[in-house]
C-alpha positions as CSV (number, residue, x, y, z in Angstrom):
1,X,-24.4,-28.2,-17.4
2,X,-23.6,-25.4,-18.8
3,X,-24.0,-22.0,-16.8
4,X,-26.7,-19.6,-17.9
5,X,-24.2,-17.2,-19.2
6,X,-22.4,-20.0,-21.7
7,X,-26.2,-21.1,-22.1
8,X,-27.2,-17.9,-23.9
9,X,-24.5,-18.3,-26.6
10,X,-25.1,-19.8,-29.9
11,X,-21.8,-20.1,-31.0
12,X,-20.1,-23.7,-32.5
13,X,-18.9,-26.4,-30.2
14,X,-15.8,-27.8,-31.3
15,X,-15.6,-31.2,-30.2
16,X,-11.6,-31.7,-31.0
17,X,-10.5,-35.4,-31.4
18,X,-6.5,-36.5,-31.9
19,X,-5.1,-39.6,-32.5
20,X,-1.6,-40.1,-33.0
21,X,1.2,-43.0,-33.5
22,X,2.2,-42.8,-29.9
23,X,-0.9,-43.7,-28.7
24,X,-1.1,-47.3,-30.1
25,X,-0.2,-48.7,-27.5
26,X,-3.3,-47.5,-25.1
27,X,-5.6,-49.6,-26.7
28,X,-8.8,-48.8,-28.5
29,X,-9.6,-46.0,-26.2
30,X,-8.1,-43.2,-27.9
31,X,-9.3,-44.4,-31.2
32,X,-11.4,-41.7,-33.1
33,X,-14.0,-43.5,-33.1
34,X,-14.4,-43.8,-29.4
35,X,-13.4,-40.2,-28.6
36,X,-16.3,-39.2,-31.0
37,X,-18.7,-41.2,-29.0
38,X,-17.1,-40.3,-25.9
39,X,-17.8,-36.0,-27.7
40,X,-21.0,-36.5,-28.6
41,X,-22.5,-38.1,-25.4
42,X,-21.4,-36.0,-23.3
43,X,-22.7,-32.0,-25.6
44,X,-25.7,-34.6,-25.5
45,X,-25.8,-35.1,-22.2
46,X,-25.2,-31.8,-20.8
47,X,-27.2,-29.9,-23.5
48,X,-24.1,-28.3,-26.0
49,X,-25.7,-28.0,-29.5
50,X,-24.1,-26.7,-32.4
51,X,-21.6,-28.6,-32.2
52,X,-18.8,-29.7,-34.9
53,X,-15.7,-32.0,-35.4
54,X,-12.4,-31.2,-35.6
55,X,-10.4,-34.0,-36.3
56,X,-6.2,-34.9,-36.7
57,X,-5.7,-38.7,-37.2
58,X,-2.1,-39.9,-37.3
59,X,-0.5,-36.2,-36.0
60,X,2.1,-36.8,-32.7
61,X,0.6,-34.3,-29.7
62,X,4.1,-32.5,-29.3
63,X,3.4,-30.4,-32.1
64,X,0.4,-27.5,-32.8
65,X,0.3,-27.2,-36.5
66,X,-2.5,-29.6,-37.0
67,X,-4.7,-29.4,-39.8
68,X,-7.6,-30.1,-37.8
69,X,-6.5,-28.0,-34.8
70,X,-5.7,-24.9,-36.5
71,X,-9.2,-25.4,-38.4
72,X,-10.7,-24.9,-34.7
73,X,-8.1,-21.7,-34.2
74,X,-9.3,-20.2,-37.1
75,X,-13.2,-20.5,-36.3
76,X,-11.7,-19.0,-32.6
77,X,-10.3,-16.0,-34.4
78,X,-13.8,-15.5,-36.3
79,X,-15.7,-15.7,-33.2
80,X,-17.3,-18.7,-34.3
81,X,-16.7,-20.8,-31.3
82,X,-18.3,-20.8,-27.8
83,X,-16.9,-23.9,-26.5
84,X,-14.1,-26.4,-26.9
85,X,-14.1,-30.1,-25.7
86,X,-11.7,-32.9,-26.0
87,X,-11.5,-36.2,-24.2
88,X,-8.7,-34.8,-21.8
89,X,-5.2,-32.4,-22.0
90,X,-2.9,-34.7,-24.1
91,X,-5.6,-34.3,-26.8
92,X,-4.9,-30.8,-26.5
93,X,-0.8,-31.1,-26.8
94,X,2.2,-32.8,-24.6
95,X,3.4,-30.1,-23.9
96,X,2.6,-28.5,-20.3
97,X,4.2,-24.6,-20.7
98,X,1.7,-24.7,-24.5
99,X,-1.4,-26.0,-23.0
100,X,-1.4,-23.7,-20.5
101,X,-0.7,-20.9,-22.3
102,X,-4.1,-22.0,-24.4
103,X,-6.5,-22.9,-21.3
104,X,-5.4,-20.0,-18.9
105,X,-4.8,-16.9,-21.7
106,X,-5.8,-17.9,-25.2
107,X,-9.2,-19.7,-24.1
108,X,-10.3,-17.2,-21.7
109,X,-9.5,-14.4,-24.0
110,X,-11.6,-15.3,-26.8
111,X,-14.2,-15.9,-24.5
112,X,-14.0,-19.4,-25.1
113,X,-15.0,-22.3,-22.2
114,X,-13.0,-25.4,-22.1
115,X,-13.8,-28.8,-21.1
116,X,-11.4,-31.8,-20.5
117,X,-13.8,-34.9,-19.9
118,X,-11.5,-37.8,-18.1
119,X,-9.3,-34.9,-16.0
120,X,-12.6,-33.2,-15.1
121,X,-11.4,-29.8,-16.4
122,X,-14.3,-26.7,-17.1
123,X,-13.2,-23.0,-17.3
124,X,-16.9,-21.8,-16.1
125,X,-16.1,-24.0,-12.8
126,X,-13.4,-23.0,-10.0
127,X,-10.0,-23.5,-11.1
128,X,-8.7,-27.0,-11.2
129,X,-5.1,-26.9,-9.7
130,X,-4.2,-29.9,-10.9
131,X,-4.7,-29.4,-14.2
132,X,-0.7,-27.7,-14.6
133,X,0.3,-31.3,-13.0
134,X,-2.0,-33.5,-15.9
135,X,0.4,-31.2,-18.1
136,X,3.2,-31.5,-17.1
137,X,2.3,-35.3,-17.0
138,X,2.0,-35.6,-20.6
139,X,4.7,-33.3,-21.6
140,X,7.0,-36.4,-19.5
141,X,4.9,-39.0,-21.7
142,X,6.0,-37.3,-25.0
143,X,9.4,-37.2,-23.8
144,X,9.8,-40.3,-22.9
145,X,8.5,-42.0,-25.9
146,X,10.4,-39.4,-28.0
147,X,13.6,-41.2,-26.0
148,X,12.0,-44.7,-26.7
149,X,11.5,-43.6,-30.5
150,X,14.8,-42.2,-30.5
151,X,16.7,-45.5,-29.0
152,X,14.8,-47.8,-31.1
153,X,15.7,-45.8,-34.5
154,X,19.4,-45.9,-33.4
155,X,19.4,-49.3,-33.0
156,X,17.9,-49.9,-36.4
157,X,20.4,-47.3,-37.5
158,X,23.5,-49.0,-36.4
159,X,22.7,-52.2,-37.5
160,X,22.3,-51.5,-41.1
161,X,19.1,-51.3,-41.7
162,X,17.9,-48.2,-43.9
163,X,16.0,-45.8,-41.9
164,X,15.5,-43.3,-44.9
165,X,13.1,-43.8,-48.5
166,X,14.9,-45.4,-51.0
167,X,16.8,-42.5,-53.5
168,X,15.3,-42.4,-57.2
169,X,16.3,-45.4,-58.7
170,X,15.4,-47.5,-56.0
171,X,12.4,-49.1,-54.3
172,X,11.8,-51.6,-51.3
173,X,11.7,-55.1,-52.0
174,X,7.6,-56.1,-52.3
175,X,9.2,-59.2,-50.0
176,X,11.5,-57.5,-47.7
177,X,10.2,-53.6,-46.7
178,X,13.6,-53.2,-45.3
179,X,15.8,-54.1,-48.3
180,X,16.4,-52.1,-51.6
181,X,15.9,-52.9,-54.8
182,X,16.3,-51.6,-58.6
183,X,14.0,-49.8,-60.1
184,X,15.1,-50.2,-63.5
185,X,13.0,-47.6,-65.0
186,X,14.3,-45.2,-62.8
187,X,17.9,-47.0,-62.4
188,X,18.5,-46.0,-66.6
189,X,18.0,-42.8,-66.1
190,X,20.8,-42.6,-63.2
191,X,22.8,-44.5,-65.1
192,X,22.5,-41.8,-68.6
193,X,23.1,-38.5,-65.6
194,X,26.8,-40.5,-64.2
195,X,26.9,-41.6,-68.0
196,X,27.0,-37.8,-69.5
197,X,28.5,-36.5,-66.5
198,X,32.3,-38.4,-67.6
199,X,31.2,-36.8,-71.3
200,X,32.0,-33.5,-69.6
201,X,28.6,-32.3,-69.4
202,X,27.9,-29.8,-66.3
203,X,24.4,-30.3,-64.3
204,X,22.5,-27.5,-66.2
205,X,23.0,-29.2,-69.7
206,X,22.2,-32.7,-68.6
207,X,18.9,-31.4,-67.0
208,X,18.4,-29.6,-70.4
209,X,18.7,-32.8,-72.1
210,X,16.2,-34.9,-69.9
211,X,13.7,-32.2,-69.8
212,X,13.7,-32.1,-74.0
213,X,13.5,-36.1,-73.4
214,X,10.6,-35.5,-71.3
215,X,11.8,-37.5,-69.1
216,X,9.6,-37.2,-65.7
217,X,11.8,-35.4,-62.6
218,X,11.9,-37.7,-59.6
219,X,8.6,-36.4,-57.8
220,X,6.7,-36.8,-60.8
221,X,7.7,-40.0,-61.8
222,X,6.9,-40.9,-57.8
223,X,3.8,-39.7,-58.3
224,X,2.8,-41.7,-61.2
225,X,4.0,-44.8,-59.7
226,X,1.8,-44.3,-56.4
227,X,4.5,-44.2,-54.2
228,X,4.2,-41.3,-51.2
229,X,7.5,-39.6,-51.1
230,X,7.8,-35.8,-49.1
231,X,8.8,-33.0,-50.9
232,X,6.9,-30.2,-53.6
233,X,4.5,-32.0,-55.5
234,X,2.8,-28.4,-57.2
235,X,5.4,-28.4,-60.3
236,X,3.5,-27.3,-62.9
237,X,6.1,-28.8,-65.6
238,X,6.5,-32.7,-64.6
239,X,10.0,-32.4,-67.2
240,X,11.5,-30.0,-65.8
241,X,14.9,-30.9,-63.9
242,X,17.1,-28.3,-62.3
243,X,20.4,-28.6,-62.1
244,X,20.3,-29.0,-57.8
245,X,18.7,-32.1,-58.2
246,X,20.6,-33.6,-60.7
247,X,24.0,-32.8,-58.3
248,X,22.4,-34.2,-55.7
249,X,21.9,-37.4,-57.4
250,X,25.8,-37.4,-58.7
251,X,26.5,-37.0,-55.0
252,X,24.9,-39.8,-53.7
253,X,26.9,-42.5,-53.0
254,X,23.7,-44.8,-52.3
255,X,24.0,-45.8,-55.8
256,X,26.6,-47.9,-55.0
257,X,24.9,-50.6,-53.2
258,X,25.8,-48.6,-49.5
259,X,23.1,-47.5,-46.8
260,X,24.2,-44.6,-45.4
261,X,22.1,-43.9,-42.1
262,X,22.0,-40.6,-39.5
263,X,22.4,-37.9,-42.3
264,X,20.1,-35.4,-40.7
265,X,19.3,-35.3,-37.1
266,X,17.0,-33.3,-35.0
267,X,17.6,-31.2,-31.9
268,X,15.0,-32.1,-29.3
269,X,11.2,-34.3,-29.4
270,X,9.5,-30.5,-29.3
271,X,11.3,-29.1,-32.9
272,X,10.7,-31.3,-35.8
273,X,13.2,-29.5,-37.8
274,X,16.0,-32.1,-39.6
275,X,19.4,-30.1,-39.6
276,X,22.2,-31.5,-41.1
277,X,24.6,-34.1,-39.6
278,X,29.0,-34.3,-39.7
279,X,30.4,-36.8,-41.9
280,X,31.4,-38.2,-38.5
281,X,28.8,-39.1,-37.6
282,X,27.3,-40.8,-40.2
283,X,26.5,-44.9,-40.4
284,X,27.9,-46.2,-43.7
285,X,27.1,-49.7,-44.7
286,X,29.0,-50.6,-48.1
287,X,27.7,-53.4,-50.6
288,X,24.1,-54.0,-48.7
289,X,21.9,-53.8,-51.6
290,X,23.1,-54.2,-55.9
291,X,24.7,-50.8,-57.3
292,X,23.6,-49.0,-59.8
293,X,26.4,-47.2,-60.4
294,X,30.5,-48.9,-60.7
295,X,32.7,-47.5,-57.6
296,X,35.1,-46.5,-59.8
297,X,33.0,-44.8,-61.6
298,X,31.6,-42.9,-59.1
299,X,34.7,-42.0,-57.5
300,X,35.1,-40.4,-60.9
301,X,32.5,-38.3,-60.9
302,X,33.5,-36.9,-57.4
303,X,37.1,-35.8,-58.5
304,X,34.7,-34.1,-61.8
305,X,32.5,-32.3,-60.0
306,X,35.3,-31.4,-57.0
307,X,37.2,-30.0,-60.6
308,X,34.1,-28.1,-61.7
309,X,34.7,-24.3,-61.9
310,X,33.2,-21.8,-59.8
311,X,31.7,-18.8,-61.7
312,X,33.7,-16.0,-61.4
313,X,33.0,-13.6,-58.6
314,X,31.7,-10.4,-59.2
315,X,34.2,-7.0,-59.5
316,X,34.9,-5.3,-56.1
317,X,33.6,-2.3,-57.9
318,X,30.1,-4.0,-59.3
319,X,27.1,-2.3,-58.3
320,X,23.4,-3.9,-58.4
321,X,21.4,-2.1,-61.4
322,X,18.7,0.4,-59.7
323,X,16.4,-1.6,-62.2
324,X,16.1,-4.7,-60.9
325,X,12.9,-5.9,-59.8
326,X,11.2,-3.1,-61.9
327,X,11.7,-4.5,-65.1
328,X,8.4,-7.3,-66.0
329,X,8.5,-9.1,-69.4
330,X,4.9,-7.7,-70.8
331,X,3.9,-11.5,-72.6
332,X,4.8,-13.9,-69.4
333,X,4.7,-11.1,-66.2
334,X,8.2,-12.8,-65.2
335,X,10.9,-10.0,-64.1
336,X,13.8,-9.6,-66.5
337,X,17.2,-10.4,-65.3
338,X,20.1,-8.1,-65.1
339,X,22.8,-9.3,-67.3
340,X,26.4,-8.1,-68.4
341,X,28.2,-9.7,-71.6
342,X,31.9,-10.4,-71.2
343,X,33.8,-11.1,-74.6
344,X,34.8,-7.2,-76.0
345,X,33.0,-5.0,-73.5
346,X,30.9,-5.1,-70.7
347,X,27.1,-4.1,-72.0
348,X,25.0,-4.5,-69.2
349,X,21.3,-5.9,-70.5
350,X,18.3,-7.2,-69.1
351,X,16.7,-10.2,-70.5
352,X,13.5,-12.5,-70.0
353,X,13.9,-14.7,-66.8
354,X,11.3,-16.9,-68.5
355,X,12.6,-17.4,-72.6
356,X,12.7,-20.5,-74.1
357,X,15.8,-20.4,-74.8
358,X,16.9,-21.2,-71.1
359,X,14.5,-23.8,-70.5
360,X,11.4,-21.0,-70.2
361,X,8.5,-20.9,-71.9
362,X,8.7,-17.3,-73.0
363,X,9.0,-16.4,-77.5
364,X,11.3,-13.9,-76.8
365,X,14.5,-12.4,-74.9
366,X,12.3,-9.1,-74.5
367,X,16.5,-8.1,-74.3
368,X,16.6,-4.5,-73.2
369,X,19.7,-2.3,-72.3
370,X,20.0,-1.1,-68.9
371,X,21.6,2.1,-70.5
372,X,18.5,2.8,-73.0
373,X,16.3,2.3,-69.7
374,X,17.9,4.7,-67.9
375,X,17.6,7.0,-70.4
376,X,13.5,6.4,-71.5
377,X,12.6,6.9,-67.5
378,X,15.1,9.6,-67.4
379,X,12.8,11.2,-70.4
380,X,9.8,10.5,-69.0
381,X,10.1,12.2,-65.5
382,X,11.3,15.5,-67.2
383,X,8.2,15.4,-69.3
384,X,6.1,14.7,-65.8
385,X,8.7,18.1,-64.0
386,X,7.3,19.6,-67.0
387,X,3.7,19.0,-67.0
388,X,3.5,20.0,-62.9
389,X,5.7,22.8,-63.8
390,X,3.8,24.2,-66.3
391,X,0.5,23.9,-65.4
392,X,0.4,22.5,-61.5
393,X,-3.6,22.5,-61.5
394,X,-4.1,20.4,-64.3
395,X,-1.5,18.1,-63.8
396,X,-3.5,17.8,-60.0
397,X,-6.7,17.5,-61.7
398,X,-5.1,14.7,-64.4
399,X,-3.8,12.5,-61.1
400,X,-7.4,12.8,-59.3
401,X,-9.4,11.8,-62.4
402,X,-7.1,8.5,-62.8
403,X,-6.6,7.5,-59.5
404,X,-10.6,8.0,-59.1
405,X,-11.4,6.4,-62.2
406,X,-9.0,3.4,-61.2
407,X,-9.9,3.0,-57.7
408,X,-13.8,2.7,-58.6
409,X,-13.2,0.0,-60.8
410,X,-11.2,-1.3,-58.8
411,X,-13.3,-1.2,-56.1
412,X,-16.5,-2.8,-57.9
413,X,-14.1,-5.8,-58.8
414,X,-12.9,-6.5,-55.3
415,X,-16.5,-5.9,-53.7
416,X,-17.9,-8.3,-56.5
417,X,-15.1,-10.9,-55.5
418,X,-15.6,-10.2,-52.0
419,X,-19.5,-10.8,-52.0
420,X,-18.9,-13.5,-54.0
421,X,-16.5,-15.7,-51.9
422,X,-18.3,-14.8,-48.4
423,X,-21.8,-16.5,-50.2
424,X,-19.9,-19.8,-51.0
425,X,-18.2,-19.6,-47.8
426,X,-21.9,-19.4,-45.7
427,X,-22.6,-22.5,-48.3
428,X,-19.5,-25.0,-47.4
429,X,-20.6,-24.3,-43.6
430,X,-23.9,-25.1,-44.0
431,X,-22.8,-28.5,-46.2
432,X,-20.1,-29.0,-43.1
433,X,-23.3,-29.4,-41.1
434,X,-25.3,-31.6,-43.5
435,X,-22.6,-33.7,-43.6
436,X,-22.1,-34.2,-40.1
437,X,-26.2,-34.5,-39.4
438,X,-25.9,-37.5,-42.6
439,X,-23.1,-38.9,-40.9
440,X,-24.7,-38.7,-37.5
441,X,-28.0,-40.3,-38.5
442,X,-25.7,-43.3,-40.5
443,X,-26.7,-41.6,-44.1
444,X,-23.6,-41.1,-44.5
445,X,-20.7,-43.4,-44.0
446,X,-17.4,-41.9,-41.8
447,X,-15.6,-42.8,-45.2
448,X,-17.2,-40.5,-47.0
449,X,-18.3,-38.2,-44.0
450,X,-13.7,-37.5,-43.7
451,X,-13.2,-37.2,-47.7
452,X,-16.5,-34.5,-48.0
453,X,-15.5,-32.8,-44.7
454,X,-11.9,-32.9,-46.2
455,X,-12.6,-31.5,-49.2
456,X,-15.0,-28.4,-47.8
457,X,-12.5,-27.7,-44.9
458,X,-9.9,-27.0,-47.9
459,X,-12.2,-24.7,-49.6
460,X,-13.2,-23.1,-46.1
461,X,-9.8,-22.0,-45.4
462,X,-9.1,-20.7,-49.2
463,X,-12.3,-18.9,-49.1
464,X,-11.3,-17.5,-45.6
465,X,-7.9,-15.8,-46.6
466,X,-9.2,-14.8,-49.7
467,X,-12.0,-12.7,-47.8
468,X,-9.1,-11.3,-45.7
469,X,-6.8,-10.3,-48.7
470,X,-9.7,-8.6,-50.3
471,X,-10.8,-6.8,-47.2
472,X,-7.2,-5.5,-47.3
473,X,-6.7,-5.0,-50.5
474,X,-10.1,-3.2,-49.9
475,X,-8.7,-0.7,-47.6
476,X,-5.7,0.0,-49.5
477,X,-7.7,1.2,-52.6
478,X,-9.8,3.4,-50.0
479,X,-6.0,4.8,-48.9
480,X,-5.1,5.3,-52.3
481,X,-7.0,8.5,-52.9
482,X,-5.2,10.4,-50.4
483,X,-2.1,9.8,-52.2
484,X,-1.7,11.9,-55.3
485,X,-0.3,14.4,-53.1
486,X,2.9,11.9,-52.6
487,X,3.2,11.1,-56.0
488,X,3.8,14.8,-56.7
489,X,6.1,15.1,-53.4
490,X,8.0,12.6,-55.3
491,X,8.2,14.0,-58.8
492,X,9.2,17.5,-57.1
493,X,12.3,15.5,-55.0
494,X,13.4,14.7,-58.7
495,X,13.5,18.1,-60.4
496,X,16.0,18.9,-57.7
497,X,18.2,15.7,-58.6
498,X,20.6,15.3,-61.7
499,X,20.3,11.7,-61.8
500,X,18.4,9.4,-61.7
501,X,18.7,7.0,-57.7
502,X,17.3,3.9,-56.8
503,X,15.7,4.9,-54.0
504,X,13.9,7.9,-56.1
505,X,13.2,5.6,-58.7
506,X,11.3,3.1,-55.9
507,X,9.4,5.7,-54.6
508,X,8.1,7.0,-57.9
509,X,7.7,3.6,-59.6
510,X,6.1,0.5,-59.2
511,X,7.0,-1.3,-62.2
512,X,7.7,-1.2,-65.9
513,X,6.4,-3.4,-68.5
514,X,8.5,-4.3,-71.0
515,X,7.3,-5.0,-74.6
516,X,9.1,-7.5,-77.8
517,X,10.9,-5.6,-80.0
518,X,9.5,-5.4,-83.6
519,X,11.4,-4.4,-86.8
520,X,14.5,-4.4,-87.6
521,X,17.7,-1.6,-88.3
522,X,16.5,1.9,-88.1
523,X,12.7,0.5,-87.8
524,X,13.7,-1.0,-84.5
525,X,10.6,-0.3,-82.1
526,X,10.1,-1.7,-78.4
527,X,7.7,-0.2,-76.7
528,X,7.9,0.1,-72.3
529,X,4.7,1.3,-69.8
530,X,5.7,2.6,-66.6
531,X,3.2,2.0,-63.8
532,X,3.7,4.8,-61.4
533,X,3.1,4.3,-57.3
534,X,-0.2,5.3,-56.4
535,X,-1.2,6.5,-59.6
536,X,-0.5,3.4,-61.9
537,X,-0.1,3.8,-65.9
538,X,-0.7,7.7,-66.7
539,X,-1.3,9.3,-70.3
540,X,-0.2,12.8,-70.0
541,X,-1.5,15.5,-71.8
542,X,-1.0,15.9,-76.1
543,X,1.0,19.2,-74.9
544,X,3.9,17.4,-73.1
545,X,4.7,14.8,-76.5
546,X,4.5,17.1,-78.7
547,X,8.8,15.8,-79.5
548,X,10.8,13.4,-80.1
549,X,13.9,12.7,-78.5
550,X,17.3,11.1,-79.2
551,X,19.9,10.7,-76.6
552,X,23.1,9.1,-77.6
553,X,24.2,6.4,-74.5
554,X,27.1,5.8,-75.3
555,X,29.6,6.2,-78.4
556,X,27.4,5.2,-81.9
557,X,24.5,4.0,-80.2
558,X,22.1,6.3,-79.6
559,X,18.1,6.3,-78.4
560,X,15.6,7.7,-80.1
561,X,12.5,8.0,-77.5
562,X,8.5,8.6,-78.8
563,X,6.6,9.4,-76.1
564,X,3.4,8.8,-77.6
565,X,4.5,4.6,-77.2
566,X,6.9,5.0,-74.6
567,X,8.6,3.2,-77.1
568,X,12.8,3.5,-77.7
């Protein structure tokens, strides 16, 4: 029965269920349905109210990055959970060290009662010495299962059975899942890639051609066919091929009809990361399935790839430009790339990394010479220094008015969004409870319950992240009111220096927005906006922008700076 201390708490009683393929041999007792029944019955008989299920179905007990378990930990961190109940310790994890850290340290530190029904463990009772040995036995069980799985994996791999998913261009045979057959549509793309390589086209060119033809990338193609594959599934443009994808396809020997096993390995049953295996440990079985590429063609392509000229290394005296990571495209928001022309003379310049000529979406290069931006920023900082020297009190008032106005506006916006997220979070919590009640009463099937609860759980986690981010930003905004002194100190530091340096730039400037060029010839203009640290974009008094400035950046080329618009 609940102790008086616990009965006074009104928090959530977390009922945690887990099932993995490792448990398949233990009959029906470990099924999610039976775990639910057992936990529900125990909670009801012992007076635990406000119950909520956290479920991980089909996930191994040797890892803790499970959605259901992590959701339970998040609620514990928020102070919502007062009790955690599981069928037995193995449902928590099959790792005696980590389980001990949770049962002996984490749960007590968060004032959470822990109960393992079949193991007769209750943290409100006296310490149970047998728990340590049960945790050790659970880990030994997981280790033994891993050893058996590895052994079966090794036998299958050495017998020529493919251990991986078929590569792009193949699919599993409907009659025999252990056999690969050619996927005609994807195979034609693979053939085209090899053909274009033999014609002398590089990986980047091939990727551009495939994108222009609107050929879906492998992941988008598999998704369109309803084939489950691991990897990134959030590519916004399903036709944007990368040269790395093309290069990977060109290097796959499987297209010659071969099976190659043991390309990767894991270090232990506790570490699920896959590491590359040396080629001498691979198991290669030739001519197992129908080839897409002739072996002779494949070998020719490998020779071409091996002869591909690498990009020339940077000169010894090459230095990263101090404006790198500070310049942004005013239209698309992407960073400007730093480049150097090598035809007649080295002319460092920046251009939009999202320019459509490089298979991006931005309509203009937003070209800007490095020497020009350096002169413009230097002149703008001189204006700041002049304002500070001429009337420090007015300059300080200008900064105060600017920061106070911006802070008030941003704070109001953040508080509004934060309140919306909090209200929605409470609504989602109520919807989760209603779903559970409808499921228990039979109004909602288990299938629909899992679908709705999964949807609400995803939204709850997203709202939690937003709430945390908004609260953090609010605290930062409050601190911004005290930062104008730091900005003035940075301007004073600039006044004592003869030239710009990267550390000083990053101390003074947050980002610089570069707009598209307008006009041609002598009428060519380009606006930039400098956003300073602590104060953002700053409009200086008219007294500080009475004159235009003209500087020669190199022989025969000059930059005229118009302070009103911060343009060059």
